[in-house]
C-alpha positions as CSV (number, residue, x, y, z in Angstrom):
1,M,-56.6,-52.9,37.3
2,S,-53.2,-52.6,35.7
3,T,-50.6,-50.3,37.1
4,T,-48.8,-47.5,35.2
5,E,-45.3,-47.0,36.4
6,V,-42.5,-45.3,34.7
7,R,-39.7,-47.9,34.6
8,P,-36.1,-47.5,33.4
9,Q,-35.9,-48.5,29.8
10,R,-33.3,-51.2,29.0
11,G,-32.6,-52.9,25.7
12,T,-30.5,-51.7,22.9
13,P,-31.0,-48.1,21.5
14,E,-32.0,-49.7,18.2
15,N,-34.8,-51.7,19.8
16,R,-36.0,-48.7,21.8
17,A,-36.0,-46.5,18.7
18,R,-38.0,-49.3,16.9
19,R,-40.6,-49.1,19.6
20,G,-41.0,-45.4,19.0
21,R,-41.3,-45.7,15.3
22,E,-43.9,-48.5,15.7
23,A,-46.0,-46.2,17.9
24,R,-46.6,-44.1,14.7
25,K,-48.8,-46.9,13.4
26,K,-51.0,-46.6,16.5
27,V,-51.1,-42.8,16.4
28,P,-49.6,-41.1,13.3
29,R,-47.8,-37.9,14.2
30,S,-50.2,-35.9,12.0
31,A,-53.2,-37.3,13.9
32,H,-52.3,-35.0,16.9
33,A,-53.7,-32.1,14.9
34,L,-57.3,-33.3,15.3
35,W,-59.3,-32.7,18.3
36,L,-63.1,-33.0,18.3
37,P,-65.2,-33.0,21.5
38,S,-66.5,-36.5,22.3
39,A,-70.3,-37.0,21.9
40,D,-70.6,-37.5,25.6
41,R,-68.3,-34.6,26.6
42,P,-69.5,-33.4,30.1
43,D,-70.4,-29.8,30.7
44,P,-67.2,-28.1,31.9
45,V,-69.0,-26.3,34.7
46,A,-70.3,-29.7,36.0
47,V,-66.8,-31.0,36.0
48,L,-65.6,-28.1,38.1
49,E,-68.5,-28.4,40.5
50,R,-67.8,-32.1,41.0
51,Q,-64.2,-31.3,41.8
52,G,-65.3,-28.8,44.4
53,R,-67.5,-31.2,46.4
54,D,-64.8,-31.9,49.0
55,R,-63.2,-28.5,49.0
56,L,-63.7,-25.7,51.5
57,P,-67.1,-24.4,50.3
58,E,-66.6,-20.8,51.4
59,L,-63.6,-20.5,49.1
60,L,-65.2,-21.9,45.9
61,P,-66.6,-18.5,44.9
62,I,-63.0,-17.2,44.8
63,R,-62.0,-20.1,42.6
64,Y,-64.8,-19.4,40.1
65,G,-64.1,-15.7,40.2
66,R,-60.4,-16.2,39.4
67,M,-61.3,-18.7,36.6
68,A,-63.8,-16.3,35.1
69,A,-61.2,-13.6,34.7
70,S,-60.0,-14.7,31.3
71,P,-59.7,-17.8,29.0
72,M,-56.1,-18.3,30.3
73,A,-57.3,-18.2,33.9
74,F,-60.0,-20.7,33.0
75,L,-57.5,-23.0,31.3
76,R,-55.3,-22.9,34.5
77,G,-58.1,-24.0,36.7
78,A,-59.7,-26.5,34.2
79,T,-57.1,-29.3,34.4
80,A,-59.8,-31.9,35.0
81,V,-61.7,-30.7,31.9
82,M,-58.6,-30.9,29.6
83,A,-57.6,-34.3,31.1
84,A,-60.9,-35.8,30.0
85,D,-60.6,-34.2,26.6
86,L,-57.1,-35.6,26.1
87,A,-58.1,-39.0,27.4
88,A,-60.9,-39.2,24.8
89,Q,-58.3,-39.3,22.0
90,P,-56.0,-42.2,21.0
91,H,-52.5,-41.9,22.6
92,T,-49.0,-43.1,21.8
93,G,-48.5,-45.3,24.9
94,L,-45.0,-43.8,25.3
95,T,-45.2,-43.2,29.0
96,V,-43.4,-40.6,31.1
97,Q,-43.9,-39.0,34.5
98,L,-46.3,-36.3,33.4
99,S,-46.4,-32.9,35.1
100,G,-50.1,-33.2,34.5
101,D,-50.5,-29.4,34.4
102,A,-47.7,-28.2,32.1
103,H,-49.2,-24.9,31.1
104,L,-47.1,-21.9,30.3
105,L,-47.3,-20.3,33.8
106,N,-46.2,-23.5,35.6
107,F,-42.6,-23.0,34.6
108,G,-40.4,-20.6,36.5
109,L,-37.3,-19.9,38.6
110,Y,-36.3,-21.4,41.9
111,A,-33.1,-22.1,43.8
112,S,-31.2,-25.4,43.8
113,P,-29.8,-26.7,47.1
114,E,-26.5,-25.3,45.9
115,R,-28.2,-21.8,45.6
116,A,-28.0,-21.7,41.8
117,L,-31.0,-20.1,40.2
118,L,-32.6,-22.6,37.8
119,F,-35.5,-22.6,35.3
120,D,-37.8,-25.6,35.5
121,L,-41.3,-26.9,36.0
122,N,-42.7,-25.7,39.3
123,D,-46.1,-27.3,39.8
124,F,-46.7,-31.0,40.4
125,D,-50.1,-31.3,42.0
126,E,-51.4,-33.4,39.1
127,T,-48.2,-35.4,38.3
128,F,-48.9,-39.0,37.2
129,P,-47.4,-41.5,34.7
130,G,-49.0,-41.1,31.3
131,P,-48.5,-40.5,27.5
132,F,-45.8,-37.8,26.9
133,E,-47.9,-35.9,24.4
134,W,-50.5,-34.9,27.0
135,D,-48.1,-32.5,28.6
136,V,-46.9,-31.2,25.3
137,K,-50.5,-30.5,24.2
138,R,-51.4,-28.7,27.4
139,L,-48.3,-26.5,27.1
140,A,-49.0,-25.7,23.4
141,A,-52.7,-25.0,24.1
142,S,-51.7,-22.6,26.9
143,V,-49.3,-20.8,24.5
144,A,-52.0,-20.3,21.9
145,T,-54.5,-19.1,24.6
146,A,-51.9,-16.6,26.0
147,A,-51.1,-15.4,22.5
148,R,-54.7,-14.6,21.8
149,E,-55.1,-12.8,25.1
150,N,-52.1,-10.7,24.2
151,G,-53.7,-9.7,20.9
152,H,-51.5,-11.7,18.7
153,S,-52.7,-12.8,15.3
154,T,-53.7,-16.4,14.5
155,S,-50.5,-16.9,12.6
156,Q,-48.4,-15.6,15.5
157,A,-50.3,-17.8,18.0
158,R,-49.7,-20.8,15.7
159,A,-46.0,-20.0,15.4
160,A,-45.6,-19.8,19.2
161,A,-47.4,-23.1,19.8
162,H,-45.3,-24.6,17.0
163,A,-42.1,-23.3,18.8
164,A,-43.2,-25.1,22.1
165,A,-43.5,-28.4,20.2
166,T,-40.3,-27.8,18.3
167,G,-38.4,-27.0,21.5
168,Y,-39.6,-30.3,23.0
169,R,-38.9,-32.4,19.9
170,T,-35.4,-31.1,19.3
171,A,-34.4,-31.3,23.0
172,V,-35.6,-34.9,23.2
173,R,-33.7,-35.9,20.1
174,R,-30.5,-34.3,21.5
175,L,-31.0,-36.0,24.9
176,A,-31.6,-39.3,23.2
177,G,-28.0,-39.3,22.1
178,L,-26.6,-38.7,25.6
179,G,-25.7,-41.0,28.5
180,E,-27.9,-41.6,31.5
181,L,-25.9,-39.5,34.0
182,V,-25.5,-36.6,31.6
183,V,-29.3,-36.6,31.1
184,W,-29.9,-36.8,34.8
185,Y,-27.7,-33.9,35.6
186,E,-29.0,-31.7,32.8
187,Q,-30.5,-28.4,34.0
188,V,-31.3,-25.0,32.8
189,D,-29.2,-22.4,34.6
190,A,-31.2,-19.1,34.6
191,D,-28.1,-17.0,33.9
192,R,-27.6,-19.0,30.7
193,L,-30.8,-17.5,29.3
194,L,-29.4,-14.0,29.0
195,P,-27.2,-14.5,25.9
196,F,-30.2,-15.8,24.0
197,V,-32.2,-12.6,24.6
198,H,-31.2,-10.1,21.9
199,S,-33.8,-7.4,22.4
200,V,-32.6,-4.8,24.9
201,R,-36.0,-4.4,26.4
202,R,-36.6,-8.1,26.9
203,R,-33.1,-8.5,28.3
204,R,-33.7,-5.8,30.9
205,R,-37.0,-7.5,31.7
206,L,-35.3,-10.9,32.2
207,E,-32.6,-9.3,34.3
208,S,-35.3,-7.7,36.5
209,T,-37.1,-11.0,36.9
210,L,-33.8,-12.8,37.9
211,A,-33.0,-10.1,40.4
212,R,-36.5,-10.2,42.0
213,A,-36.3,-14.0,42.2
214,R,-33.0,-13.8,44.1
215,R,-34.6,-11.5,46.6
216,R,-37.6,-13.8,47.2
217,T,-36.4,-15.6,50.3
218,S,-37.8,-16.4,53.7
219,L,-36.0,-13.4,55.2
220,Q,-37.5,-11.1,52.6
221,A,-41.0,-12.6,53.3
222,L,-40.5,-12.0,57.0
223,G,-41.1,-8.2,56.5
224,K,-44.1,-8.7,54.2
225,L,-45.9,-11.6,55.8
226,T,-45.4,-11.0,59.5
227,E,-45.9,-8.4,62.2
228,L,-45.1,-8.0,65.8
229,V,-48.0,-8.7,68.2
230,D,-47.3,-8.1,71.9
231,G,-43.6,-8.6,71.2
232,H,-44.1,-11.9,69.3
233,R,-43.7,-12.4,65.5
234,R,-47.0,-13.4,63.9
235,I,-48.3,-14.0,60.3
236,V,-50.3,-11.0,59.2
237,H,-54.1,-11.4,58.8
238,D,-55.2,-10.6,55.3
239,P,-58.6,-12.4,54.9
240,P,-59.5,-14.3,52.8
241,L,-56.0,-14.7,51.3
242,L,-54.3,-15.2,54.7
243,A,-56.5,-16.1,57.6
244,P,-55.5,-17.1,61.1
245,A,-55.3,-20.9,61.7
246,G,-57.9,-21.7,64.3
247,A,-57.0,-23.7,67.5
248,P,-58.0,-27.1,66.0
249,D,-55.9,-26.4,62.9
250,M,-53.0,-25.2,64.9
251,A,-53.0,-28.3,67.1
252,S,-53.2,-30.5,64.0
253,L,-50.4,-28.7,62.3
254,R,-48.1,-29.1,65.3
255,K,-49.0,-32.8,65.5
256,I,-48.4,-33.6,61.8
257,F,-45.2,-31.7,61.7
258,S,-43.4,-34.7,63.2
259,D,-44.9,-37.0,60.6
260,Y,-43.7,-34.7,57.8
261,R,-40.3,-34.7,59.4
262,S,-40.0,-38.5,59.1
263,T,-40.3,-38.3,55.3
264,L,-37.2,-36.2,55.0
265,P,-33.7,-37.6,54.6
266,E,-31.8,-37.9,57.9
267,E,-29.6,-34.9,57.4
268,R,-32.6,-32.7,56.5
269,R,-34.4,-33.8,59.6
270,H,-31.3,-32.7,61.6
271,L,-31.5,-29.3,59.9
272,L,-35.3,-29.0,60.5
273,D,-34.8,-29.8,64.2
274,R,-32.8,-26.5,64.5
275,Y,-36.1,-24.6,63.9
276,R,-39.0,-24.1,66.2
277,F,-42.7,-23.7,65.3
278,V,-43.9,-20.1,65.7
279,D,-47.2,-19.5,63.9
280,A,-49.5,-20.7,61.1
281,A,-52.2,-19.3,58.9
282,R,-54.6,-20.6,56.2
283,K,-53.5,-19.5,52.7
284,I,-55.3,-19.3,49.3
285,V,-53.0,-20.1,46.4
286,G,-53.3,-20.3,42.6
287,V,-56.4,-20.7,40.5
288,G,-57.3,-24.4,40.3
289,S,-56.1,-25.1,43.8
290,V,-58.4,-22.6,45.5
291,G,-60.6,-24.5,48.0
292,L,-57.9,-27.1,48.8
293,R,-56.6,-26.8,52.4
294,C,-53.4,-24.9,52.4
295,F,-51.4,-23.4,55.3
296,L,-48.4,-21.2,55.8
297,V,-46.1,-22.1,58.7
298,L,-43.5,-19.8,60.2
299,L,-40.5,-21.4,61.8
300,S,-37.7,-19.6,63.6
301,G,-34.0,-20.8,63.6
302,R,-31.1,-19.1,65.3
303,D,-33.2,-16.2,66.4
304,A,-36.3,-14.2,65.3
305,D,-34.4,-12.9,62.3
306,D,-33.7,-16.4,60.9
307,P,-37.1,-17.4,59.5
308,L,-38.2,-20.4,57.5
309,F,-41.6,-20.3,55.8
310,L,-43.1,-23.7,54.8
311,Q,-46.3,-24.2,52.8
312,I,-48.5,-27.2,53.6
313,K,-50.9,-28.0,50.8
314,E,-53.5,-30.7,50.5
315,A,-52.8,-33.3,47.9
316,R,-55.7,-35.0,46.1
317,T,-56.1,-37.6,43.5
318,S,-54.6,-36.4,40.2
319,V,-57.1,-35.5,37.6
320,L,-55.3,-37.9,35.3
321,E,-56.0,-41.0,37.5
322,E,-59.5,-41.7,36.3
323,H,-58.3,-41.9,32.7
324,L,-55.2,-44.0,33.2
325,P,-54.2,-47.3,35.0
326,S,-53.4,-46.9,38.7
327,G,-50.1,-45.4,39.6
328,P,-47.3,-46.7,41.9
329,Y,-48.2,-44.4,44.9
330,V,-51.3,-44.8,47.2
331,H,-50.7,-41.6,49.2
332,P,-51.4,-38.5,47.1
333,G,-48.8,-36.5,48.9
334,H,-46.2,-39.2,48.2
335,R,-47.3,-39.0,44.5
336,V,-46.7,-35.3,44.3
337,V,-43.3,-35.4,46.1
338,A,-42.0,-38.4,44.2
339,G,-43.2,-36.9,40.9
340,Q,-41.5,-33.6,41.6
341,R,-38.2,-35.3,42.6
342,L,-38.3,-37.2,39.3
343,L,-39.1,-34.3,37.1
344,Q,-37.1,-31.4,38.5
345,S,-33.4,-31.2,38.0
346,A,-32.9,-30.1,41.6
347,T,-35.5,-30.2,44.3
348,D,-36.4,-28.2,47.5
349,I,-34.6,-29.7,50.4
350,F,-37.7,-29.4,52.6
351,L,-40.1,-31.2,50.3
352,G,-42.0,-33.9,52.2
353,W,-45.4,-35.4,52.7
354,M,-47.7,-36.9,55.4
355,S,-51.3,-37.5,56.4
356,G,-53.4,-35.0,58.4
357,P,-56.7,-35.0,60.2
358,Q,-59.4,-37.3,58.7
359,G,-56.8,-39.0,56.7
360,R,-56.3,-36.0,54.3
361,A,-53.0,-36.1,52.4
362,F,-50.6,-33.1,52.4
363,Y,-47.2,-32.2,51.2
364,W,-44.8,-29.6,52.5
365,R,-42.3,-27.3,50.7
366,Q,-40.6,-24.0,51.2
367,L,-42.9,-21.0,50.4
368,R,-40.2,-18.8,49.0
369,D,-36.8,-20.0,47.8
370,M,-35.7,-17.5,45.2
371,K,-38.9,-18.3,43.2
372,G,-39.9,-16.2,40.2
373,S,-41.8,-16.4,36.9
374,A,-42.0,-14.7,33.6
375,E,-44.7,-12.0,32.9
376,V,-46.5,-13.8,30.1
377,A,-49.3,-11.2,29.9
378,G,-48.2,-8.5,27.6
379,M,-45.3,-10.5,25.9
380,D,-44.8,-9.5,22.3
381,P,-45.0,-12.2,19.6
382,A,-41.2,-12.7,19.4
383,G,-40.9,-12.9,23.2
384,L,-43.7,-15.4,23.6
385,L,-42.3,-17.5,20.8
386,A,-38.9,-17.6,22.5
387,Y,-40.4,-18.4,25.9
388,A,-42.6,-21.1,24.5
389,R,-39.6,-22.8,22.9
390,L,-37.7,-22.6,26.3
391,C,-40.6,-24.2,28.1
392,G,-40.8,-27.0,25.5
393,T,-37.1,-27.6,25.9
394,T,-37.4,-27.7,29.7
395,L,-40.4,-30.1,29.5
396,A,-38.4,-32.5,27.3
397,R,-35.6,-32.5,29.9
398,A,-38.1,-33.4,32.6
399,H,-39.6,-36.2,30.6
400,A,-36.2,-37.6,29.6
401,R,-35.5,-38.4,33.3
402,S,-38.4,-40.8,33.5
403,G,-39.5,-42.0,30.1
404,D,-37.8,-43.7,27.2
405,R,-36.3,-40.6,25.5
406,I,-34.9,-42.8,22.7
407,A,-38.3,-44.2,21.8
408,I,-40.0,-40.7,22.0
409,A,-37.2,-39.2,19.9
410,A,-37.7,-41.9,17.2
411,Y,-41.5,-41.4,17.3
412,L,-41.1,-37.6,16.8
413,G,-38.4,-37.8,14.1
414,A,-36.4,-35.2,12.4
415,A,-39.2,-33.5,10.4
416,D,-41.6,-31.0,12.1
417,T,-44.7,-33.2,11.4
418,F,-45.5,-33.5,15.1
419,D,-44.8,-29.8,15.7
420,R,-47.3,-28.7,13.0
421,A,-49.9,-31.1,14.3
422,V,-49.6,-29.9,17.9
423,A,-49.8,-26.3,16.7
424,D,-53.1,-27.0,14.9
425,F,-54.4,-28.8,18.0
426,A,-53.4,-25.8,20.2
427,L,-55.4,-23.4,18.1
428,G,-58.4,-25.6,18.1
429,Y,-58.2,-26.2,21.9
430,A,-57.7,-22.4,22.5
431,D,-61.1,-22.0,20.7
432,R,-62.6,-24.7,23.0
433,T,-61.1,-23.0,26.1
434,A,-62.6,-19.6,25.1
435,A,-66.0,-21.3,24.6
436,D,-65.8,-23.1,28.0
437,H,-64.8,-19.8,29.6
438,H,-67.9,-18.3,28.1
439,T,-70.0,-21.2,29.5
440,L,-68.6,-20.5,33.0
441,G,-69.4,-16.8,32.6
442,A,-73.0,-17.6,31.6
443,A,-73.4,-19.9,34.6
444,I,-72.2,-17.2,36.9
445,A,-74.5,-14.6,35.2
446,A,-77.5,-17.0,35.6
447,G,-76.8,-17.5,39.3
448,M,-76.0,-21.2,38.8
449,V,-72.5,-20.6,40.1
450,T,-71.4,-18.1,42.7
451,A,-68.2,-16.2,41.9
452,E,-66.3,-13.6,43.8
453,P,-64.2,-11.6,41.3
454,G,-61.0,-9.7,42.1
455,V,-59.8,-11.7,45.1
């Protein structure tokens, strides 16, 4: 099997641009508008059930309950479904390091190592090398789905999806004219967003979001996630969301901690050694990730009031891998960490990976490091349009770090042909998502799938 790896693009800008224009012969830009389910499209519920075979069975009803809450929740959890749908269509062959799950809610705020608050992609469980348009289409489809859930008209949903694609295209074209280091250092400083928000109400909402993110640190989490038990700090028990790690899990976590440590740069290992292991608990996170093994670990530094919370999450094969040539990383945790480091403009200093019991792959990161996200539910049409464009711009910056931005820019061109096509696709796929969501609801009602709502 061939291997897909994102390699630095050399050659003259003219030759790279020619490659991008030639890709139009393979997949015309207007062709992205069309999406028809393949004749052998699998049942979406069957895809989800196949994914759940090696997950914790007692948590699967929570996963289905969360996905059944709305079409947007279904889209979030159905990465495998959409990956198969995208793979059934012709693609450009213009490869980047994909996020793999670039929906609207997987963008947000976090702190750089220099403590600046940045806006960027924030989920990399499915990252893998692949055609750039797959991420753009998932983003646009999520925008259209969110618009409909917010009660926006079809024309407003189309405009927001179009804005996401336009943000991507115009950003790639700008970055194509810049030097390599300039592109690598490009980032979206959260404070720079304020001047672009003209509505007083939306500006206040953004200021509130930024303020909340700056408060979301390990010290703030100490009061919310721990309690004193017999004079010792322990993670609170809030089953099933937070459950105590049993003795076998606790022993395993202590053992693999040293393996994780070895994947950090030398100076970060020195910093981590200043902390001691205090407690751990099993944690449920997200929508599509429910059922994967995930733990919260509390470490203590100088004293009990100097905490560090780390999240250890199981890494599995990306949903993209069965549809694309093999990637450069054998270890799924290594794939996630390497992908995040490539896509994000600045990365968590404690990001690392290792293998756990039974050879399961995991990656580690900080639980809270000034993280925050926009409240997409309830956004008015103008606010969603602006946010969609920002996410498209941010996605372009991430892709430009790994793929051939000059070729992609030449493929996209100056006209909005690609943007209009992606907006059409987004509306069609939002319809498909709503239908698939209904299929899951019917399976739950018929007792074929057990769901636990509201957890």
